[in-house]
Each structure stands twice: as structure tokens, then as C-alpha cells.
C-alpha positions, 0 to 999 in steps of 0.5 A: 418200763413203757419207753423200753417197750416202745424202743423194743417194738420200734427196733422190731418193726424197723427190722421187719421193714428193712427185710421187706424192702430187701425182699422187694429188691430181691424180687425185682432182681429175680424178675430181671434175671427171668426167675420170676414172671411179671405177674408173680412180681406184681402179686408179690409187690402188692402184698409186700407194699401193703406190708411195708405200709402197715409197718410204717403206720405202726412206726408212726403210731409208736413215734406218736406215743413216744413223743406224747410220753416225752411231752408228758415227761417234760410237762412233769419236769416243768411243773415240779416245784421244790416244796422245801425251797418254796416253803422257805420263800413263802410268806405265812399266807402262802404257807397256809395255802400249801399246807391246806392243799397238801393236808386238807384234814390237817396234820396230827403229830404225836409227840409220844411216838414222834410220828404222824397219827393214822387219823390223817386219812388223806396223808395215810391214803396217799402213802397207801396209794403210792406204795400200791402204784409202786408195787403195780408198776414193778418198782415195789420190790425195793420198798 
């Protein structure tokens, strides 16, 4: 799942960032103790600062991606309509609008089989696309 990947990647980057900051402190301590020359410290700090900057940029990008995904989910939640409730509350004209929007080819119901006939291309295509999407997303094992 996308949110799990983002969280895993964020944890990995945060761990790398913490390690780089700890290395920075150790390098400064080594310089103070005289174990590291000034030139070596500057070279190390330049490389380490670049690495820290890159990691922080990656974390910002992940945060942005996560925020965008959360916004999309919030928008989806706001736009979800309880069709059964809306259907019961709607007048005839609204019901016809909903029916036409959902099933532009109309509904063909077989009294013999008590099931929708395959000639409902839009309905059958939608079901087929849903099943394919679920399988491709890795959630189709339960279908």
C-alpha cells in the first residue's frame, strides 16, 4: 500500500539523517581531541552537509506526497454519497438523473435468471474494470 511505503521510506530516511547528524558531532569531537585535522573536518563536513541536505529534501518530498494523498482521501470522503439514502430522498426526476448517470445504456433485468443481462455493457465493463483494478492492486486474492 502506498501509505505504508511512504512511512517505511520516511523511517529509513529519518534514520539516515540521525546517523549523519551523529557522525557530524563525532567528527567535531575528533577535531577537538586532535584526532582529525582541520582540512579533513572541512572535507567531511562538506560531504556530510550535502548528504543531510539531500535527505531533508527527500523527506520534504515524502511529506508533500503524503499530504497530497491525505488531501485526496479527504476529498474522496467528502464526495462519497450514500446512494441508497439519496435515492429514497429524491423525487422522480432526480432518480431518473441518477439512473441515467449510473447506467447510460439502461438496465436489462432477466426475470428468468433474476440477474442483470450481459448486454448491460457499461455495468459489465465497470465490474470487469473494478475486478481488474483490485487484482492489480494486490487486493484481488479475496475475490
